[in-house]
C-alpha positions, 0 to 999 in steps of 0.5 A, spaced: 587 503 082 588 497 078 594 493 078 598 496 072 597 503 076 600 500 082 606 497 079 607 504 075 607 508 082 612 503 085 617 504 079 616 511 079 618 511 087 624 507 086 626 511 080 626 518 084 630 514 090 635 512 085 636 519 082 636 522 090 642 517 092 645 519 085 645 526 087 648 525 094 653 521 091 655 527 086 655 532 092 660 528 095 657 526 102 660 520 106 656 515 110 656 516 117 663 514 121 663 508 125 663 510 133 670 509 136 672 503 140 670 504 148 675 506 153 677 501 158 681 501 164 687 495 164 692 493 169 699 490 167 700 484 171 707 484 175 710 479 179 711 481 186 713 477 193 707 476 197 706 473 204 700 468 204 695 467 210 689 464 212 683 467 217 681 464 223 675 467 228 678 470 234 676 473 240 679 478 244 680 477 252 683 482 257 690 481 259 688 483 266 681 482 269 680 485 276 674 484 281 673 490 285 671 488 292 671 492 298 677 491 304 672 494 309 665 493 311 660 499 311 655 502 307 656 504 300 656 512 300 658 514 293 659 511 286 665 516 283 665 513 276 660 512 270 659 505 268 663 503 262 668 509 263 675 508 262 679 509 268 686 511 270 690 507 276 689 510 282 682 513 280 677 513 285 671 508 284 667 507 290 667 511 297 664 507 303 661 511 309 668 514 313 665 516 319 665 509 323 672 509 321 674 516 323 671 514 330 675 508 330 682 512 328 681 517 333 680 511 339 686 508 336 690 515 337 687 515 344 689 508 346 696 509 344 697 516 348 694 512 354 699 506 353 705 511 352 703 514 358 703 508 362 709 506 359 712 512 361 710 511 368 713 504 368 719 507 366 720 512 372 718 506 377 723 502 374 728 507 375 726 508 382 726 501 384 733 500 381 736 506 385 733 503 391 735 496 390 742 498 390 741 501 397 737 494 399 731 498 400 727 494 396 726 487 395 728 483 389 721 481 388 719 489 387 725 489 382 722 484 378 715 486 378 717 493 376 721 490 370 715 486 368 711 492 368 715 496 364 716 491 359 708 490 359 707 497 358 712 498 352 709 492 349 702 495 350 705 501 346 707 497 340 700 494 340 696 501 340 701 503 335 699 497 331 692 498 332 692 505 330 696 503 323 690 498 322 685 504 323 688 508 319 689 503 313 681 501 314 680 509 313 684 509 307 680 502 305 674 506 305 676 509 298 676 504 293 681 506 287 682 503 280 688 498 281 691 499 274 688 503 267 683 500 264 675 500 263 670 498 268 664 495 267 657 497 270 656 498 278 653 492 281 651 495 288 648 502 289 649 507 294 646 506 301 647 498 300 651 494 305 658 492 303 661 486 306 668 485 306 671 481 300 664 478 298 660 483 295 662 484 288 662 492 286 664 492 279 670 489 274 675 492 271 678 490 264 685 492 262 685 494 255 692 495 252 695 491 250 689 486 249 689 478 248 686 475 242 685 467 242 683 463 237 684 455 235 689 453 230 689 447 226 695 442 228 698 442 221 698 449 221 701 450 227 707 445 226 708 449 219 709 456 224 713 452 229 718 449 223 718 456 220 720 459 227 726 454 228 728 455 221 730 462 222 725 464 216 719 466 220 721 469 226 716 472 230 711 472 225 706 478 225 698 476 225 694 481 222 687 482 224 680 484 221 674 487 224 667 485 224 665 490 219 671 488 214 676 493 216 683 492 217 686 493 224 692 498 224 696 494 229 699 487 228 699 482 233 705 477 236 704 470 238 704 470 246 702 463 248 700 456 245 697 451 249 701 444 250 695 439 249 692 438 242 684 438 242 683 430 240 676 432 238 678 437 232 685 437 232 686 444 234 691 448 239 689 454 243 693 460 240 693 467 243 696 473 240 698 479 244 695 486 240 697 493 242 690 497 243 692 504 244 685 507 242 681 502 246 678 499 239 678 492 241 674 490 247 674 484 251 669 478 248 669 482 241 670 477 235 674 478 230 678 475 224 686 473 225 690 472 219 695 467 220 701 467 215 702 461 211 708 462 207 711 466 201 711 467 194 716 471 191 713 472 184 705 472 185 700 475 180 695 479 183 688 480 180 683 485 183 677 482 185 672 487 181 676 484 175 674 477 176 667 474 174 665 468 178 660 463 175 658 456 177 665 456 181 669 458 175 673 464 175 674 468 168 677 475 166 677 479 160 684 481 157 686 485 152 691 482 146 696 486 142 691 488 137 687 491 142 682 485 142 678 483 148 679 475 150 676 471 155 681 468 160 679 462 165 683 463 171 685 459 177 685 462 184 684 460 191 687 465 196 685 472 197 690 478 199 686 484 201 682 486 195 686 481 190 686 474 188 692 471 188 693 467 181 695 460 181 694 459 173 691 462 167 695 468 166 702 470 165 706 476 167 705 482 162 698 481 160 693 486 160 687 485 165 681 489 164 679 492 171 674 497 169 669 498 164 667 490 163 660 492 161 662 495 155 666 489 152 664 483 149 669 477 146 673 479 140 671 487 140 676 492 139 677 497 145 682 502 147 686 500 153 687 506 158 692 504 164 691 505 171 696 507 176 701 502 178 699 496 182 699 498 189 701 492 194 696 490 198 697 488 205 702 482 206 705 484 199 713 485 200 716 491 195 
């Protein structure tokens, strides 16, 4: 096909396209409509009073740690608890072989009976001598001897009673019970082993409710807390706890002890809080985070962490203006409160922050804002 023929073909095709478009316009067909603006979830910033805090690593400690030892010597007959079990005060833990102590108790009863019989005989002899001496039928030496024997035999009765009491105590000591409620560690001695008085460690009992949490607090922060308490503005502050899995512990702690000396190596003070532990969730030696209150802000603005984009140390959020156009705003925030950032600057009350649907927007785009539920107060905020 020559050049003239190809040119003619192109002209004919263009003419046919023009005629088809003209026919469409003549029928009144409209171009396809533009897509609607994407919906995004927005949150209107509202000032609220919050209590700020800092987190420190703490370690749980039992209020009471009791070493379980035997008060009598003998063969361990039975372990009555499961290793690591929770026990109640008075619950049986170990049983020492009772037979030698039962025999000793019977022997003590017999000795007491013999002593009481001797004492009764001595009393009767003293009574006879007393009647005879009135008639000068016996000497004064016989009278003195009878008195001494009566006193000696009565003392023997008291000694026998004491021995009987000791034998009964020793028999009772063969049952080793829990001195208080708590959790027992594993048994360190197996049945059949010889247990020595006050030397053989059988197991250890840890109290669990309440429980201590120890941590080191900076001297400056401790000084702020002390001044706050003395001023009457922060009496008995609550210390919130966070478990290792990131969940909040439901029971706050109270300040229980502050060491008297500052560690010169790192300028810290050892601090202890006491925490309710009714469910036994905290165990001695367990690590957790302690949230120490550092102050309050009456008109703080909170932004959810999921709404904040962090890149190279800069934090930005997407906001929706009055014309429903998206804009990028850089913010400053150094402290977190629950799942929110506490703003230091960059936004004002009443502005709309996009909290969901960030992947749908770009700066300058028009969106359809959908308001989320009323901003919930995080832990530490005040309504």
